N, CA, C and O atoms as a GROMACS GRO file, in nm:
protein
  344
    1MET      N    1   7.690   4.144   3.201
    1MET     CA    2   7.780   4.251   3.198
    1MET      C    3   7.851   4.253   3.332
    1MET      O    4   7.786   4.238   3.436
    2ARG      N    5   7.982   4.271   3.332
    2ARG     CA    6   8.055   4.278   3.456
    2ARG      C    7   8.065   4.420   3.499
    2ARG      O    8   8.078   4.511   3.417
    3ALA      N    9   8.058   4.440   3.628
    3ALA     CA   10   8.071   4.576   3.685
    3ALA      C   11   8.220   4.611   3.694
    3ALA      O   12   8.303   4.526   3.725
    4THR      N   13   8.249   4.735   3.667
    4THR     CA   14   8.384   4.788   3.683
    4THR      C   15   8.385   4.888   3.799
    4THR      O   16   8.280   4.915   3.858
    5ALA      N   17   8.497   4.941   3.831
    5ALA     CA   18   8.503   5.038   3.942
    5ALA      C   19   8.423   5.169   3.908
    5ALA      O   20   8.373   5.237   3.998
    6ASN      N   21   8.414   5.198   3.781
    6ASN     CA   22   8.341   5.324   3.746
    6ASN      C   23   8.201   5.298   3.695
    6ASN      O   24   8.123   5.392   3.678
    7GLU      N   25   8.167   5.175   3.670
    7GLU     CA   26   8.039   5.145   3.608
    7GLU      C   27   7.968   5.036   3.686
    7GLU      O   28   8.022   4.925   3.695
    8PRO      N   29   7.850   5.059   3.743
    8PRO     CA   30   7.781   4.950   3.811
    8PRO      C   31   7.726   4.848   3.713
    8PRO      O   32   7.715   4.873   3.593
    9ALA      N   33   7.692   4.733   3.768
    9ALA     CA   34   7.640   4.622   3.684
    9ALA      C   35   7.512   4.660   3.611
    9ALA      O   36   7.486   4.610   3.501
   10THR      N   37   7.431   4.746   3.670
   10THR     CA   38   7.304   4.784   3.612
   10THR      C   39   7.318   4.925   3.546
   10THR      O   40   7.230   5.010   3.567
   11ALA      N   41   7.418   4.951   3.473
   11ALA     CA   42   7.434   5.081   3.407
   11ALA      C   43   7.322   5.102   3.306
   11ALA      O   44   7.282   5.008   3.237
   12PRO      N   45   7.272   5.224   3.298
   12PRO     CA   46   7.161   5.251   3.207
   12PRO      C   47   7.213   5.231   3.060
   12PRO      O   48   7.332   5.247   3.031
   13LYS      N   49   7.120   5.196   2.974
   13LYS     CA   50   7.150   5.180   2.835
   13LYS      C   51   7.196   5.319   2.778
   13LYS      O   52   7.148   5.425   2.820
   14LYS      N   53   7.289   5.313   2.683
   14LYS     CA   54   7.332   5.437   2.614
   14LYS      C   55   7.327   5.414   2.468
   14LYS      O   56   7.339   5.301   2.420
   15ARG      N   57   7.309   5.523   2.398
   15ARG     CA   58   7.306   5.517   2.255
   15ARG      C   59   7.373   5.648   2.201
   15ARG      O   60   7.376   5.752   2.267
   16ALA      N   61   7.424   5.634   2.086
   16ALA     CA   62   7.484   5.752   2.021
   16ALA      C   63   7.376   5.844   1.969
   16ALA      O   64   7.275   5.800   1.915
   17VAL      N   65   7.400   5.974   1.986
   17VAL     CA   66   7.305   6.073   1.937
   17VAL      C   67   7.386   6.180   1.857
   17VAL      O   68   7.505   6.198   1.882
   18ASN      N   69   7.322   6.246   1.764
   18ASN     CA   70   7.386   6.352   1.690
   18ASN      C   71   7.347   6.485   1.746
   18ASN      O   72   7.228   6.513   1.764
   19LEU      N   73   7.446   6.568   1.775
   19LEU     CA   74   7.418   6.701   1.825
   19LEU      C   75   7.494   6.797   1.733
   19LEU      O   76   7.600   6.763   1.680
   20THR      N   77   7.440   6.912   1.715
   20THR     CA   78   7.506   7.015   1.643
   20THR      C   79   7.551   7.119   1.746
   20THR      O   80   7.466   7.184   1.807
   21LEU      N   81   7.682   7.137   1.766
   21LEU     CA   82   7.735   7.226   1.866
   21LEU      C   83   7.837   7.319   1.806
   21LEU      O   84   7.901   7.286   1.706
   22ASN      N   85   7.852   7.434   1.866
   22ASN     CA   86   7.953   7.532   1.824
   22ASN      C   87   8.091   7.467   1.834
   22ASN      O   88   8.130   7.418   1.940
   23VAL      N   89   8.163   7.469   1.722
   23VAL     CA   90   8.298   7.404   1.716
   23VAL      C   91   8.394   7.465   1.819
   23VAL      O   92   8.464   7.391   1.889
   24ASP      N   93   8.397   7.597   1.830
   24ASP     CA   94   8.488   7.663   1.922
   24ASP      C   95   8.450   7.628   2.069
   24ASP      O   96   8.538   7.604   2.151
   25LEU      N   97   8.323   7.625   2.099
   25LEU     CA   98   8.278   7.591   2.230
   25LEU      C   99   8.317   7.450   2.269
   25LEU      O  100   8.363   7.426   2.381
   26VAL      N  101   8.299   7.356   2.178
   26VAL     CA  102   8.340   7.215   2.199
   26VAL      C  103   8.490   7.209   2.225
   26VAL      O  104   8.533   7.139   2.317
   27ALA      N  105   8.571   7.278   2.148
   27ALA     CA  106   8.712   7.280   2.166
   27ALA      C  107   8.754   7.336   2.303
   27ALA      O  108   8.847   7.287   2.367
   28GLN      N  109   8.682   7.437   2.345
   28GLN     CA  110   8.712   7.496   2.479
   28GLN      C  111   8.669   7.398   2.585
   28GLN      O  112   8.740   7.380   2.684
   29ALA      N  113   8.556   7.336   2.570
   29ALA     CA  114   8.508   7.237   2.670
   29ALA      C  115   8.603   7.121   2.685
   29ALA      O  116   8.624   7.071   2.796
   30LYS      N  117   8.662   7.077   2.574
   30LYS     CA  118   8.750   6.962   2.581
   30LYS      C  119   8.878   6.992   2.660
   30LYS      O  120   8.949   6.900   2.702
   31THR      N  121   8.908   7.121   2.679
   31THR     CA  122   9.027   7.158   2.758
   31THR      C  123   8.994   7.135   2.908
   31THR      O  124   9.086   7.123   2.989
   32PHE      N  125   8.870   7.128   2.944
   32PHE     CA  126   8.830   7.117   3.082
   32PHE      C  127   8.789   6.970   3.118
   32PHE      O  128   8.783   6.933   3.235
   33THR      N  129   8.762   6.893   3.020
   33THR     CA  130   8.718   6.756   3.053
   33THR      C  131   8.777   6.653   2.957
   33THR      O  132   8.792   6.681   2.838
   34GLY      N  133   8.809   6.539   3.006
   34GLY     CA  134   8.859   6.432   2.922
   34GLY      C  135   8.748   6.348   2.865
   34GLY      O  136   8.773   6.267   2.776
   35ASN      N  137   8.625   6.365   2.913
   35ASN     CA  138   8.517   6.285   2.869
   35ASN      C  139   8.399   6.383   2.842
   35ASN      O  140   8.318   6.408   2.931
   36LEU      N  141   8.390   6.435   2.726
   36LEU     CA  142   8.288   6.531   2.695
   36LEU      C  143   8.149   6.470   2.700
   36LEU      O  144   8.053   6.537   2.738
   37SER      N  145   8.135   6.342   2.659
   37SER     CA  146   8.007   6.279   2.667
   37SER      C  147   7.955   6.268   2.811
   37SER      O  148   7.839   6.298   2.837
   38ALA      N  149   8.038   6.229   2.900
   38ALA     CA  150   7.998   6.218   3.040
   38ALA      C  151   7.961   6.353   3.098
   38ALA      O  152   7.864   6.368   3.172
   39THR      N  153   8.042   6.453   3.061
   39THR     CA  154   8.014   6.591   3.109
   39THR      C  155   7.878   6.636   3.059
   39THR      O  156   7.798   6.691   3.135
   40MET      N  157   7.851   6.613   2.927
   40MET     CA  158   7.724   6.658   2.871
   40MET      C  159   7.608   6.580   2.931
   40MET      O  160   7.500   6.634   2.952
   41GLU      N  161   7.632   6.449   2.958
   41GLU     CA  162   7.525   6.370   3.019
   41GLU      C  163   7.494   6.422   3.159
   41GLU      O  164   7.377   6.429   3.196
   42ALA      N  165   7.595   6.458   3.238
   42ALA     CA  166   7.574   6.507   3.370
   42ALA      C  167   7.496   6.642   3.361
   42ALA      O  168   7.399   6.664   3.433
   43LEU      N  169   7.543   6.728   3.272
   43LEU     CA  170   7.472   6.855   3.259
   43LEU      C  171   7.325   6.839   3.214
   43LEU      O  172   7.237   6.912   3.260
   44LEU      N  173   7.299   6.742   3.121
   44LEU     CA  174   7.166   6.713   3.077
   44LEU      C  175   7.081   6.656   3.191
   44LEU      O  176   6.964   6.692   3.206
   45ALA      N  177   7.137   6.570   3.267
   45ALA     CA  178   7.066   6.516   3.385
   45ALA      C  179   7.028   6.622   3.485
   45ALA      O  180   6.919   6.618   3.541
   46ASP      N  181   7.116   6.717   3.508
   46ASP     CA  182   7.081   6.831   3.594
   46ASP      C  183   6.973   6.914   3.538
   46ASP      O  184   6.883   6.956   3.612
   47TYR      N  185   6.977   6.943   3.406
   47TYR     CA  186   6.877   7.018   3.342
   47TYR      C  187   6.738   6.949   3.350
   47TYR      O  188   6.637   7.014   3.375
   48VAL      N  189   6.736   6.822   3.328
   48VAL     CA  190   6.611   6.745   3.334
   48VAL      C  191   6.554   6.753   3.476
   48VAL      O  192   6.434   6.775   3.493
   49ALA      N  193   6.640   6.734   3.577
   49ALA     CA  194   6.598   6.737   3.718
   49ALA      C  195   6.539   6.879   3.753
   49ALA      O  196   6.437   6.890   3.820
   50GLN      N  197   6.607   6.982   3.705
   50GLN     CA  198   6.554   7.119   3.728
   50GLN      C  199   6.421   7.137   3.663
   50GLN      O  200   6.332   7.197   3.723
   51GLN      N  201   6.402   7.089   3.545
   51GLN     CA  202   6.276   7.105   3.471
   51GLN      C  203   6.164   7.026   3.543
   51GLN      O  204   6.051   7.074   3.555
   52GLN      N  205   6.198   6.907   3.590
   52GLN     CA  206   6.100   6.827   3.661
   52GLN      C  207   6.058   6.894   3.790
   52GLN      O  208   5.940   6.892   3.826
   53GLN      N  209   6.156   6.956   3.862
   53GLN     CA  210   6.127   7.025   3.981
   53GLN      C  211   6.040   7.146   3.958
   53GLN      O  212   5.950   7.175   4.036
   54ALA      N  213   6.070   7.218   3.849
   54ALA     CA  214   5.990   7.333   3.813
   54ALA      C  215   5.847   7.293   3.778
   54ALA      O  216   5.752   7.361   3.819
   55ARG      N  217   5.830   7.188   3.707
   55ARG     CA  218   5.698   7.137   3.672
   55ARG      C  219   5.619   7.096   3.798
   55ARG      O  220   5.500   7.124   3.811
   56LEU      N  221   5.691   7.028   3.890
   56LEU     CA  222   5.624   6.988   4.016
   56LEU      C  223   5.585   7.112   4.097
   56LEU      O  224   5.476   7.114   4.155
   57SER      N  225   5.668   7.213   4.101
   57SER     CA  226   5.634   7.333   4.172
   57SER      C  227   5.509   7.405   4.115
   57SER      O  228   5.422   7.452   4.187
   58ARG      N  229   5.509   7.410   3.978
   58ARG     CA  230   5.392   7.470   3.918
   58ARG      C  231   5.264   7.389   3.950
   58ARG      O  232   5.159   7.445   3.979
   59GLN      N  233   5.276   7.259   3.944
   59GLN     CA  234   5.157   7.175   3.974
   59GLN      C  235   5.112   7.190   4.115
   59GLN      O  236   4.992   7.191   4.143
   60GLN      N  237   5.211   7.202   4.211
   60GLN     CA  238   5.173   7.222   4.349
   60GLN      C  239   5.109   7.361   4.372
   60GLN      O  240   5.019   7.376   4.454
   61ALA      N  241   5.156   7.459   4.301
   61ALA     CA  242   5.094   7.594   4.315
   61ALA      C  243   4.954   7.588   4.254
   61ALA      O  244   4.864   7.652   4.310
   62ALA      N  245   4.930   7.519   4.149
   62ALA     CA  246   4.795   7.512   4.085
   62ALA      C  247   4.708   7.432   4.179
   62ALA      O  248   4.592   7.468   4.198
   63ASP      N  249   4.758   7.325   4.239
   63ASP     CA  250   4.672   7.247   4.332
   63ASP      C  251   4.635   7.327   4.454
   63ASP      O  252   4.521   7.318   4.501
   64ALA      N  253   4.730   7.408   4.508
   64ALA     CA  254   4.696   7.498   4.619
   64ALA      C  255   4.592   7.601   4.583
   64ALA      O  256   4.505   7.630   4.665
   65CYS      N  257   4.598   7.655   4.464
   65CYS     CA  258   4.505   7.755   4.416
   65CYS      C  259   4.367   7.688   4.407
   65CYS      O  260   4.270   7.741   4.459
   66VAL      N  261   4.359   7.573   4.344
   66VAL     CA  262   4.234   7.500   4.338
   66VAL      C  263   4.172   7.474   4.474
   66VAL      O  264   4.053   7.497   4.496
   67GLU      N  265   4.257   7.423   4.566
   67GLU     CA  266   4.212   7.395   4.699
   67GLU      C  267   4.156   7.522   4.767
   67GLU      O  268   4.053   7.517   4.834
   68TYR      N  269   4.224   7.636   4.748
   68TYR     CA  270   4.179   7.760   4.808
   68TYR      C  271   4.042   7.797   4.751
   68TYR      O  272   3.949   7.826   4.826
   69TRP      N  273   4.030   7.797   4.618
   69TRP     CA  274   3.902   7.837   4.556
   69TRP      C  275   3.793   7.742   4.591
   69TRP      O  276   3.680   7.786   4.607
   70ASN      N  277   3.820   7.613   4.604
   70ASN     CA  278   3.720   7.521   4.647
   70ASN      C  279   3.670   7.552   4.790
   70ASN      O  280   3.552   7.536   4.821
   71GLU      N  281   3.765   7.596   4.879
   71GLU     CA  282   3.728   7.637   5.015
   71GLU      C  283   3.642   7.764   5.005
   71GLU      O  284   3.541   7.773   5.075
   72VAL      N  285   3.677   7.859   4.923
   72VAL     CA  286   3.594   7.982   4.908
   72VAL      C  287   3.456   7.945   4.855
   72VAL      O  288   3.354   7.993   4.904
   73LEU      N  289   3.454   7.863   4.758
   73LEU     CA  290   3.321   7.817   4.700
   73LEU      C  291   3.234   7.747   4.806
   73LEU      O  292   3.113   7.770   4.814
   74ALA      N  293   3.295   7.665   4.886
   74ALA     CA  294   3.219   7.593   4.990
   74ALA      C  295   3.169   7.695   5.098
   74ALA      O  296   3.059   7.679   5.150
   75ALA      N  297   3.249   7.796   5.131
   75ALA     CA  298   3.215   7.887   5.232
   75ALA      C  299   3.116   7.995   5.184
   75ALA      O  300   3.022   8.028   5.256
   76GLU      N  301   3.137   8.047   5.068
   76GLU     CA  302   3.064   8.160   5.014
   76GLU      C  303   2.958   8.128   4.906
   76GLU      O  304   2.866   8.205   4.879
   77GLY      N  305   2.976   8.014   4.849
   77GLY     CA  306   2.891   7.981   4.733
   77GLY      C  307   2.940   8.048   4.607
   77GLY      O  308   3.040   8.119   4.611
   78SER      N  309   2.875   8.028   4.497
   78SER     CA  310   2.916   8.086   4.370
   78SER      C  311   2.829   8.206   4.341
   78SER      O  312   2.710   8.208   4.369
   79PHE      N  313   2.893   8.306   4.284
   79PHE     CA  314   2.823   8.428   4.235
   79PHE      C  315   2.709   8.389   4.138
   79PHE      O  316   2.601   8.448   4.139
   80ALA      N  317   2.739   8.289   4.056
   80ALA     CA  318   2.646   8.250   3.952
   80ALA      C  319   2.525   8.176   4.008
   80ALA      O  320   2.425   8.164   3.938
   81ASP      N  321   2.532   8.127   4.131
   81ASP     CA  322   2.418   8.050   4.187
   81ASP      C  323   2.288   8.134   4.190
   81ASP      O  324   2.180   8.082   4.162
   82GLU      N  325   2.299   8.259   4.223
   82GLU     CA  326   2.178   8.341   4.233
   82GLU      C  327   2.119   8.379   4.097
   82GLU      O  328   2.007   8.429   4.086
   83HIS      N  329   2.203   8.352   3.988
   83HIS     CA  330   2.154   8.387   3.855
   83HIS      C  331   2.120   8.262   3.773
   83HIS      O  332   2.080   8.273   3.657
   84SER      N  333   2.134   8.148   3.829
   84SER     CA  334   2.112   8.024   3.756
   84SER      C  335   1.963   8.004   3.731
   84SER      O  336   1.881   8.035   3.818
   85THR      N  337   1.927   7.952   3.612
   85THR     CA  338   1.787   7.922   3.585
   85THR      C  339   1.765   7.770   3.588
   85THR      O  340   1.658   7.722   3.551
   86LEU      N  341   1.865   7.698   3.632
   86LEU     CA  342   1.854   7.553   3.638
   86LEU      C  343   1.787   7.504   3.758
   86LEU      O  344   1.772   7.383   3.774
   0.00000   0.00000   0.00000
């Protein structure tokens, strides 16, 4: 595949997909963009990046919580330790 000014030689694969969208909204969007597919792809890429960042933030918060509670457990022990029959 040859690279063009707008498309690098290693462009990601693309495939057609079916979407059900509001007709009036699509008509309005077309007045703002000449390439609705590229606009939707850019918006979807932003959405995916935001969701990935949110997931990472939640994971980091959970990891920090676990680390904190492990420190508390190491320093104080577990309440259940004095009640264990093992």
